[in-house]
C-alpha positions as CSV (number, residue, x, y, z in Angstrom):
1,M,160.6,85.3,41.7
2,M,162.2,87.3,44.4
3,F,159.2,89.5,44.6
4,S,156.9,86.5,45.1
5,I,159.1,85.2,47.9
6,R,159.0,88.5,49.6
7,C,155.3,88.6,49.4
8,L,155.1,85.1,50.9
9,R,157.3,86.2,53.7
10,Q,155.2,89.3,54.4
11,C,152.0,87.2,54.4
12,Y,153.2,84.3,56.5
13,G,155.7,86.1,58.7
14,L,158.8,84.3,57.4
15,R,161.1,87.3,57.2
16,N,162.3,86.5,60.6
17,P,162.7,82.8,61.5
18,A,161.6,83.6,65.0
19,G,158.6,85.5,63.6
20,P,155.0,85.1,64.5
21,F,154.6,82.0,62.4
22,T,157.2,80.1,64.2
23,Q,156.0,81.4,67.5
24,R,152.6,80.2,66.7
25,L,154.0,76.8,65.6
26,H,156.0,76.4,68.8
27,G,153.2,77.7,70.9
28,S,150.9,75.1,69.5
29,L,153.4,72.4,70.3
30,N,153.9,73.7,73.8
31,C,150.2,73.7,74.3
32,R,150.0,70.1,73.0
33,R,152.8,69.1,75.4
34,D,151.1,70.9,78.3
35,F,147.8,69.2,77.5
36,T,149.6,65.8,77.4
37,A,151.2,66.5,80.8
38,L,147.9,67.6,82.2
39,G,146.3,64.3,81.1
40,R,149.1,62.3,82.7
41,R,148.5,63.9,86.2
42,K,146.9,61.8,88.9
43,T,143.3,62.6,89.1
44,H,141.3,62.3,92.2
45,P,137.8,60.9,92.1
46,M,135.2,63.6,92.6
47,G,132.5,62.7,95.0
48,P,129.1,64.3,95.3
49,Q,129.3,67.9,96.2
50,K,126.8,69.9,98.3
51,Y,125.8,73.1,96.6
52,E,124.5,75.7,99.0
53,I,123.5,79.4,98.8
54,R,126.0,81.6,100.5
55,L,124.5,84.9,101.3
56,T,125.9,85.5,104.8
57,H,129.2,85.0,106.5
58,G,130.2,82.9,109.6
59,K,129.1,79.6,111.0
60,G,125.9,78.3,109.7
61,E,125.9,80.8,106.9
62,A,124.4,78.4,104.3
63,E,121.2,77.7,106.3
64,G,120.6,81.3,107.3
65,G,121.4,82.5,103.8
66,A,118.9,80.1,102.2
67,L,116.2,81.1,104.7
68,S,116.7,84.8,104.2
69,F,116.7,84.3,100.5
70,I,113.4,82.4,100.7
71,L,111.8,85.1,103.0
72,M,113.0,87.9,100.7
73,R,111.6,86.2,97.6
74,W,108.2,85.4,99.2
75,T,108.0,88.9,100.6
76,K,108.7,90.3,97.1
77,I,106.0,88.1,95.6
78,A,103.4,88.9,98.2
79,W,104.1,92.7,97.9
80,S,103.8,92.6,94.1
81,N,100.5,90.6,94.4
82,M,99.1,92.9,97.1
83,F,99.7,96.1,95.1
84,G,99.1,94.5,91.7
85,K,96.7,91.7,91.1
86,Y,94.9,92.0,94.4
87,L,95.0,95.7,94.8
88,L,91.2,96.1,95.4
89,I,91.3,93.5,98.2
90,T,94.3,95.1,99.7
91,N,92.6,98.5,99.8
92,V,89.4,97.1,101.3
93,V,91.0,95.0,104.0
94,G,93.6,97.7,104.7
95,S,90.9,100.3,105.2
96,G,89.1,98.1,107.7
97,L,92.2,97.1,109.6
98,L,93.6,100.6,110.0
99,M,90.2,101.9,111.1
100,V,90.4,99.3,113.8
101,V,94.0,100.4,114.7
102,G,92.7,104.0,115.3
103,D,89.8,102.7,117.4
104,V,92.1,100.6,119.5
105,I,94.2,103.6,120.3
106,A,91.1,105.6,121.2
107,Q,89.8,102.8,123.4
108,E,93.1,102.6,125.2
109,Y,93.1,106.4,125.8
110,E,89.5,106.2,127.1
111,Y,90.4,103.3,129.4
112,R,93.4,105.1,130.9
113,R,91.4,108.3,131.4
114,G,88.6,106.5,133.2
115,L,86.0,107.3,130.5
116,R,85.1,103.7,130.0
117,H,84.3,101.3,132.8
118,Q,83.7,98.2,130.8
119,D,86.4,95.9,129.5
120,R,89.6,97.4,128.2
121,F,88.8,96.7,124.6
122,D,85.3,96.4,123.1
123,T,85.4,93.8,120.4
124,D,81.9,94.6,119.1
125,R,82.9,98.2,118.6
126,M,86.1,97.1,116.8
127,Y,84.0,95.0,114.5
128,R,81.8,98.0,113.7
129,M,84.8,100.1,113.0
130,F,86.2,97.5,110.7
131,V,83.0,97.3,108.6
132,A,82.8,101.1,108.4
133,G,86.4,101.3,107.2
134,A,86.1,98.4,104.7
135,L,83.0,100.0,103.1
136,Q,85.1,103.1,102.3
137,G,87.9,101.0,100.6
138,P,86.2,100.5,97.2
139,L,85.2,104.2,97.1
140,H,88.8,105.2,97.6
141,H,90.1,102.6,95.2
142,Y,88.0,103.5,92.2
143,V,87.9,107.3,92.7
144,Y,91.7,107.6,93.0
145,N,92.2,105.4,89.9
146,W,89.7,107.6,88.0
147,M,91.4,110.8,89.0
148,D,94.9,109.6,88.1
149,R,93.5,108.3,84.7
150,I,91.9,111.6,83.7
151,M,94.7,113.8,85.3
152,P,97.9,111.9,85.0
153,A,100.3,114.8,85.1
154,R,101.5,115.8,88.5
155,T,101.2,119.6,88.0
156,F,100.1,121.9,90.7
157,Q,96.8,122.6,88.9
158,N,95.9,118.9,88.7
159,I,96.9,118.3,92.4
160,L,94.7,121.2,93.4
161,K,91.7,119.7,91.5
162,K,92.2,116.3,93.1
163,I,92.3,117.8,96.6
164,L,89.1,119.7,95.9
165,I,87.4,116.6,94.6
166,D,88.6,114.7,97.6
167,Q,87.4,117.4,100.1
168,L,84.1,118.3,98.4
169,V,83.0,114.8,97.3
170,M,85.0,112.1,99.0
171,S,85.1,113.5,102.5
172,P,81.3,114.0,102.9
173,A,80.7,110.6,101.4
174,C,83.1,108.9,103.8
175,I,81.6,110.7,106.8
176,L,78.1,109.5,105.7
177,I,79.3,105.9,105.3
178,F,81.0,106.0,108.7
179,F,78.0,107.2,110.7
180,Y,75.3,105.4,108.9
181,S,77.1,102.0,108.9
182,I,78.1,102.2,112.6
183,C,74.6,103.4,113.7
184,Y,73.0,100.6,111.7
185,L,75.2,98.0,113.4
186,E,74.4,99.6,116.7
187,R,70.7,99.1,115.9
188,Q,69.9,102.8,116.1
189,T,66.8,104.2,114.4
190,L,67.1,106.3,111.2
191,E,65.8,109.3,113.1
192,A,68.5,108.9,115.8
193,T,71.2,108.5,113.2
194,N,70.1,111.6,111.3
195,Q,70.1,113.5,114.6
196,E,73.6,112.4,115.5
197,L,74.9,113.1,112.0
198,I,73.4,116.7,112.0
199,T,75.0,117.3,115.4
200,K,78.5,116.0,114.7
201,F,78.9,116.6,110.9
202,P,80.1,120.2,111.1
203,Y,82.8,119.4,113.6
204,V,84.0,116.3,111.8
205,Y,84.1,118.1,108.4
206,L,86.0,121.0,109.9
207,L,88.5,118.6,111.3
208,D,88.7,117.0,107.9
209,W,89.6,120.3,106.3
210,M,92.3,120.9,108.9
211,T,94.1,117.6,108.3
212,W,93.5,116.2,104.8
213,P,94.5,118.8,102.3
214,A,98.2,118.8,103.3
215,A,98.3,115.0,103.5
216,Q,96.6,114.6,100.1
217,Y,99.1,117.0,98.5
218,L,101.9,114.7,99.5
219,N,99.8,111.7,98.3
220,F,99.0,113.1,94.9
221,R,102.4,114.7,94.4
222,Y,104.9,111.9,95.3
223,L,103.1,108.5,95.4
224,E,102.1,106.1,92.7
225,T,98.4,105.3,92.2
226,K,98.7,101.8,93.7
227,Y,100.0,103.3,97.0
228,R,97.4,106.1,97.4
229,V,94.8,104.2,99.4
230,T,97.4,102.6,101.7
231,F,98.8,106.1,102.4
232,V,95.3,107.4,103.1
233,N,94.6,104.4,105.4
234,V,97.8,105.1,107.4
235,C,96.8,108.7,107.9
236,T,93.3,107.6,108.7
237,A,94.6,105.4,111.5
238,V,95.6,108.6,113.3
239,Y,92.6,110.6,112.1
240,N,90.2,107.9,113.3
241,V,91.4,108.2,116.8
242,L,89.6,111.6,116.9
243,M,86.7,110.2,114.8
244,S,86.1,107.3,117.2
245,Y,86.5,109.6,120.2
246,M,83.8,112.0,118.8
247,K,81.5,109.2,117.7
248,H,81.3,107.5,121.1
249,D,80.8,110.8,123.1
250,F,83.6,110.5,125.6
251,G,84.4,113.9,127.2
252,I,83.3,116.0,124.3
253,H,80.6,118.7,124.7
254,L,79.4,120.0,121.4
255,P,77.5,123.3,121.4
256,L,75.2,122.3,118.6
257,E,74.1,119.2,120.5
258,G,72.4,121.0,123.2
259,E,70.6,123.3,120.8
260,L,69.4,120.5,118.6
261,V,68.2,118.5,121.6
262,E,66.2,121.4,123.0
263,S,64.6,122.1,119.6
264,S,63.7,118.4,119.1
265,E,62.1,118.3,122.6
266,K,60.0,121.3,121.8
267,T,58.8,119.8,118.6
268,I,58.1,116.4,120.0
269,L,56.5,117.3,123.4
270,P,52.9,118.5,123.1
271,P,52.0,121.8,124.6
272,S,51.0,121.6,128.2
273,S,47.3,122.0,128.9
274,P,46.2,124.8,131.2
275,T,45.6,123.6,134.7
276,K,42.1,124.0,136.1
277,P,41.8,126.2,139.2
278,E,41.5,124.2,142.3
279,A,38.2,124.4,144.1
280,Q,38.3,126.6,147.1
281,K,38.1,124.8,150.3
282,T,35.2,125.7,152.5
283,V,35.9,126.0,156.1
């Protein structure tokens, strides 16, 4: 009997009258009394509350915080769509717009140096540059995706292969698209376009080798696939200043140009016929 009582005391905490069991009992009573007192308190009617987003501090913080929150959210959504669902459109439009940016810088330089005597900005020329840049967008988009798909690892060997593909395939293709599209929009003949391309291609391609390998190393080494064309377009905006300057023949004297013009004149002009001796005048 005593053993069973001791077991009950151990289980229910009755060894000490002020043990945990009694504390729990009194605690529950105190909680009941506190709840009753809380219910007896005078309650104030709660009117409609205005819930606002608080992102800033100071006067007018709610309106400014909500506006900034909306702008941040819309910017995030637009950015994710531009470089996700509509990546091809972004690359095409971005290539055209940044080509125009480079041409505007070139036109401003030409105007300040007095090389152009027309209006400050030639909108027709800007339109032609936009078309030439937009035509290069799909090529960059698909080729860069293809290279990252077959060579996903960012090793030095893969980066070197991508740079060689870009310089040996992409660069000549982009130069051809640039000259033929602009000359077509300028209503030049195919013969004149070929002549201009033969004259300027060596200089443009040499300039390409001097600028793009280092830029493409950073592109292939550190950036994700979806940002590659945008990075190329930003670099092209600076590169196209020289491209536009060379295309429109302002202050640039190319040695090959004179030789090719002379050779073309010799092939086009017929040989001069020997002149007949003049009759001697009789006195």
